[in-house]
N, C-alpha and C positions, 0 to 999 in steps of 0.2 A: 579606425575600424578594427575592433578587437573584442575578444572574449576573455574575461577574468574568471577563473575557476575558483569558486568559493566553497559552498557547502557540498557534501557528498563527493569530494575529491579525496580518494583514498579511504573512504568509509561508505557505509550503505545509506545512512539517513541524513536528513538536513539538506536536501537538494536545493541548490541555489547558485545560479551562474549569471554573470553580468555581461551584457552585450552593449558596447559603446560604439556609436557610429561617428563620433566627433561632435555632432550637434544634439544627439539624443541618447538616452540610456534606458535600456530595457532589461528587466529581470526575467530569467527563465526559472520559474518556480521560486518558492520562498517557504521551505519546509522546516519542520521541527527536527532537532537532533534527538534520537531515541536510543535507549540502552541503559547503561548504569546511571546512578544518581549523579556521578561526576560529569558524565556526558550530557545529561539533561540539564544540568546547571548552566551549561554553556549557552543555552537558549536565551538567557537574559543578558548575555554580553552584547556590547554595541555591534552594529553591522560595520563592516569595513568600508562603508560608503555612507553618504548622507541620504537618508530615506527621502528627503524632500527633493533630491536631484533625480529620483527615478521617475521616468515619464510614463511607463506602462509595465505591466507584468503579463507574461504569457505562461499560463498554468497547464501543465501536462495532465494532471488528474487530481482527484480529491483527497487521496490518502494524506494524513497529517505530516508525514515526512516530506511531502511536497507542497503542502498548503498551510501548515500549522503556524507559521510565523507571519502570515499576512496581517493579523491584528496588530502585531508589534510594528510592522512596517507602516501601517496607517497611523498608529498612535505616535510614531516618531516623525510623521510629516508627509508621508506619501499621499498624494491626492489624485493620482491618475487612474485609468481603467485597468481592471483585471480581466483579461480575455480567457475564456474557458469554454469548452464544449457545453451545450445546454444542460445535459444530465450531470456533468461535473459541478456546475453551479448549484444544482439542487442538493447534491451530496455534500458539498462543502458547507452549506448552511447547517446541515445536520451535524457534521463532524465538529465544526467550530463551536457550536452551541454546547455539545456534549463535553468537549475538552475544557471549555471555559467553566462550565458547571463544576466539573471535577476539580479544576484549579481553585475556584472560589471556596469549595468545600474544604480542600486540603489546607488552604491558607487560613481559613477560620479555625480549623482544628489546631494547627501549629501556633496560631496567635493565642488561643486559650491555654495551650500547654506551656508555652514559653513566657507568656506575659508580655511579649513584644509583638508589635504590629507586623504581620507578614502579609505581603501583597501577592495576589495571584499573578501569573505571567501575563494573563489578560482576562478581562471580565466578559460576561455574557453580552453586555452592551457593546463592548469593543469588538467582539466577534461578529455581532450583528451589523456593525458599522461597515465591515468589509463588503457585505452584500450590496450596499448602496453603490459600490464601485464595480461590481461584477457585470460583465458584458457577455451574454451567451452567444455562441457561434455554432453553426451546424458543421458537421464533417464535410470536407471537400470544398468549403466556401472560402475563397480568398478574401482577406480583409486587411484593412490598414491598421497597423499597430501604432506607428509614429511616422511622421514624414520620412520617407526613404526606406521604410521597413514594412513589408507586407508579409502575411503569414497564411498558412493553410493547415488545418488539423486533419490528420489521418488516424484511423482507428488503430490503437496499439494492442487491443485484445487483452488488456490487463485487468481492468474492472470496467463497469459501465461508464461510458464517457471518457475513457482514457485515450490519450492522444500521443502520437509522435507529431512534432511541429516542424513544418518546413518554413524557413525564414528566408525571404527574398530581400536582399539588402542592396540598395543603390546609393552610392556616395560619390564624391568627387574622386576618391581613391580607387573607384571601380565598383563592380557588382559581384556579389557572392551569394551562393545558396548554402545556408547552414541547416542541417537536419539535427534536431534534438529528439532523441528516441523516447524521452520519458522512461517509463517502465514498460517493457514488452512482455506480453503474455505468451502462453503456449498455443501452439496450433491444435485445432480439433478439440477444444475444450467445450463443455456444455455451456449453453446460454449465450456466450459471447462469440462474436465473429473473429475470424483469424486476423492477425495484424495485416494492415494494408501494405502492399508493396510500394516502395518509393523508387522512382527510376534513377534519379541522379542528385548529386550534391557535390559541393566543393570540399566540405568537411562534415564529419558526423560526430556529434557528442552522443555517446552510446553507453547505456547502462551495462553492468557486468556482474550483477548480483550472483548469478549461478554460472559464471564463466568457467568454472573448473568442475562442472557437474553435468551429468546426463540424468534427467529425472527417470524414475521408474516408469515403465509403461502404465498408461492410465487405466487400462483394463485390469492389469495386475494390481494396481493400487485399490481399485474398487473391490476386487476379490479379497484383498487383505482387510479392508474395512469390514466386509461381511464376516470374515473369520474372527476378527476382534469382537464383533457383536455376538457371535455364537459363543466365544470364550467367556464373555461377560455374563451371558445368560447361564452358562454352565457353572461359573463360579459364584453366581448370585451377587454380582457386583454392579457398580455404576460405571458409566463411560463419560469422561469429561473431554470436551473438544474446545480448546481455546481457539477462537476464530475471530479474525478481523470482521467488524460489523458490516463492512462493505466488501463484497466479492466472495470471500471464502464462506461466510455464513450462508449466502444464497446458494452456492454450489453444493454445500453439505446437505442443505434441505432438499435440493433437487435430487441428489443421489439417494437420500433416504426415501423420498417419495417414489422414485423410479424403481427401487428394489424393496419396497415395503413388504410385499408378500414373501419374496425370496428369502429375506433376512429375518422373517418372523418378528417384525417390529411391532405387531399388535400386542406383544407381551411386555413392551416397554412404555414408560411415560417419557415423552420427548419434550424438552423445554428449549425455547429460544429465549434465553435469559439476558436480554439486552434491549432496552428501549430504543437505542440507536439502531440496532440491527433490524428491529421491527419497522422503524421509519425508513431505513435504507431499502428494505424489501418492498415497501410501498413504491419507492421511486423506481426500482427495477420493474415492478408490475406495470407502472404507468408509462414506461418507455420501451414497450415490447417491439417497437419498430427498429430497435437496435439489436434484437436477438439474432442468433444464428438460425440456420434453416431448421435444425431439429427442434430447438426450443420453440420456434414460431409454429411449427407443425403441431407440437404437443399442446401449445396454448390454444390454438384455433380448434384442434380436434376434440379436446376435453372440456373446452370452455374454461380452461385454467391449467396451471402447471400440475405435475403429479401431486396428489393430495396426501396429507398426513392427518388422518382423523384424530390421532391422539397427540397432536402438537398443541402445546400451551405457550402462549406469548405472555411472558411475565414482565410487565412494565413496572409494577410497584415493588418497592424495597421489601415489604413484608412478604410478598409472594416469593421473592428470591430467597429470603432467609428460610422460608418454609421448605424449600427444596432440600436443604441440608439435613432434614429429618429423615430423608429417604436413604435407606441403607442398601437397597438393591433395586434394579429394574429402571434406573433413570438414565437417559441420555441428555446431557446438559451442554448446550452450545452457548458459550458466553465469551465476552471480551474481557481483557484485551488479547489480541492475537499473540503478543510476545510475553503475556503473563506479567506485565509490568504494572497493572492496575486494573480497575474495573471489578466486576462481580466474579470473574473466574478465580481471583485470588482467594476469596472466601471458600469457594467450592474446593479448590486445591487443598486448603488448610484442613478441611474436614475429610477429604477423600484420599489424599496421598498416603496416610499411615496404614491403609488397609491393602493387603496383597490381593484382595478380591477385585479391586478396582483397576480401571484402565484409563490412560490419558492418550489421546490421539493428537499429535502435533501435525498440523496441516500447512504451516507456512514458515517463512524465514524467521529465525530467531537471532537477534543482534547480540554481539558480545556484550556481556554485562547484564543481560536480561535474565529474569527467572526462567523463562522458557529455554534459554540457551543452557543454563545450568542443568535443567532436567534432561535435555537432549544429550548433554555431555556426561550423564550418568551420576550426578550428585546423589549421595546416599542420604544427605540431610540438607534442607534448605531453610532459610530464614523468612518467615512470613509474619507480619505484624509483631515483630520483636520476639517471636517464638521460634525455637528450633523445631522443625517438622521432619519426621522420618519419611523417606521416600520408599515405600514398599509397593505402591501401585506399579503396574507395568506401563512403561513409557514407550509409545510407538511413534515413529517418525514416518509419515507417508508423503514423501516429497512429490508424488505424482499429482497432487492436488494444488501444488504451488501456483500462485497467481503469476509468478515470474517464469518466463521461458528459460530453458537451459541453454548450454552452449550451442546445441544443434538448432534450437528455435531462433536464437539470436543470429547465428551464422546464416540461416535460411533467409531471414529478413534482410540482413546486410547484403547478401549475395545478389539481390535484385538490382543493386545500384551499378550503373555503368561505370567502367573504369576503376572500380574499387577505390573510392576516395580515402584520404587519410582519416584515421579514427582516433578520437580522444576518449579513453575509457573513464567513466565516472560511475558513481553509485555502486561501489563494490569494494570488498576488502582486498588488501594488496595481494594475497595469495591467489584469490579468484581472478583478479585482474591480470596478474602475471601469466597464469595458465591460459587465459583467454587471448591475451596478446600473442602468445606463441601459436595458439590454434589459428587465429586469423592470419598471421603472417605466413604460416605454412600452407594454409588452404587457399588464400587469395593473393599472396605476395604484396599485401598493402602495408602502408606505414602506420604503426600504432604507437601512441604515446600514453603515458600514465601521468597526468598532470598532478602537481602538488597544490594544496590550497594557496591561493594568492598568485599562482602562475598565470601569465597572460599569453594568449595566442594572438598574434598579429595576422588578421585575416587578409590584409593587403599583400602579404608575402606569399600567400598560397597561390599555386598555379590556378588560373581561371580566366 
């Protein structure tokens, strides 16, 4: 009875941990590594286990750094079920299809350029194959994962359908309750419910993305966005918002709709330039039973969410290209959230060289990503093999992050009786070290920072 820490141990992306009971093996997530080209090249490496030996996957949520290597797992021999909250299953289908389409397109381009056959990490068909093995589960419903392991999903408040997973393990070596946090959201965020409290566990695998940070107050963040919009109107420039298609895009649209008159948004053209974000917004709309109280009230009272009469949904490539002819008065929400690909790259290339323009960063930026270089103050960046001057103003508004900060994560952990031992995953080492100190000082608990390949023997835990 053990857990091997594999992906997202000592780094933020590539979530994947292996639970072995002696007779069965379960994966917790199977995500893509994101960041620099060197980091992303690791996705093609062999797994440190035989995919055919995996009996089941428990998936915390849909983001690709948690779900994006599932097609590789299936391609390499995995035939078991993938358990996910119902809305997560719908979103995974959208994300994998989009990622596969981009991979196929890039492989075709590099094959033509080099004259050598370049294969995508996975194809659209291979992404679709995962969905045959997806098993949807409701929140709070206890279900059998494999013999000897049962689980229950609790709302993590990160994106629609995101979960913290309680795993109830019964073996000859004893019984243990393992809690895997997945990614935890902030409390009191629009649309989503707060993270569910969990009463007890023998051990907690916990994310630590912002373990060294307190987010700016959300109301202050919203005021700052209003100020940026007024500044862009005064400078007669454009606003670019790199946003993950799932989660941040929907909240940005929510805030723009809610403050439409206050911010004078009738003077702008607003674009959701992401076919995937358009599809994800449909899933959000159709799962209103998962909304928080405020969003539910708005939806029922207005017959819908706050409206943006000047919002344009640009699905076609030609419509996306046409946006770059606008020199002023455009608010462009496009992926990817870390500026590592997608349509935002083209908009950045056209808009970064002008000091009239503004870029609003609303989510985490991994080391090595273009978004991280912009946040860190790069004066020039490389886009499509071209040096691009960064003269636009770069704004980081952490208050809209989908991840909770150290206070949010501490509040969630603080519900657990006896303050069980914690193993911090999904965070950079400086963030983890700071959060470790914070948890130890606040709760007196034991906190470990596992290395990739390190194994935790669950039978040796008190219980």
